[in-house]
N, C-alpha and C positions, 0 to 999 in steps of 0.2 A: 372698261373697254373689253368687249367680247373678242376673244382670240380664236376660239375654235369649238365647233360643235362636235362632240364625240359620239353621242348616241341620242336617239329620239324614239319615244314611244307615245302612246295615247295620253298618258298622264303627266309626263315630265320629259325634260331633256337634260343631258349631261354635258356641261360646258367647261372649258378652260378660259378663265378671264384673267386679264392683267389688271392689278389694282395699283393705282398711283395715288399717294396721299402725301400732302404737305412737303413736297420736294424730296421725299425719301426714295430709296431704291425701290423698284417695283417688286410686288409680290405676285405670285401666280396662284390663283384660286380655282380649285377643281371641285365642282359640286353639281347636284341636280337641282333643277328649277322647275316650277310650275310653268305651263305654256304661256301664261300671261306675264311671267317674270315677277309676280308679286310675292310668291312664297319660295323659300329655298330650303333644301334638305341639308343633311349633314355633308360635310366636305372636308377638304384639307387645303391649307395655305402653305406654299413653299417659297423659299428664296430662289434666286436664279441658280445658285450652286446646288441646292437640293433638287431642283428640277433637272439639272444636267446629270446629277448622280442617278436619279430615277431613270432617265433616258439610257444611261450606260447599263444599268441593271436589266432593263427591259430588252435592250439589244442583245445581251448575253443569253437571254432566255430562248431566243430563236435558234 
């Protein structure tokens, strides 16, 4: 499930997706994708707790 578009350019877009599998807790996947969504680049997958901690760190940078 696509959650949020972060950046877009001519070759790819950077997206945060929520990944739900087999009734497990959701994971949050942040990576770049080809415009047709057929190819993906390197990214990172986080738990809810890790995503919240990242949010805290980013808010402290401001």
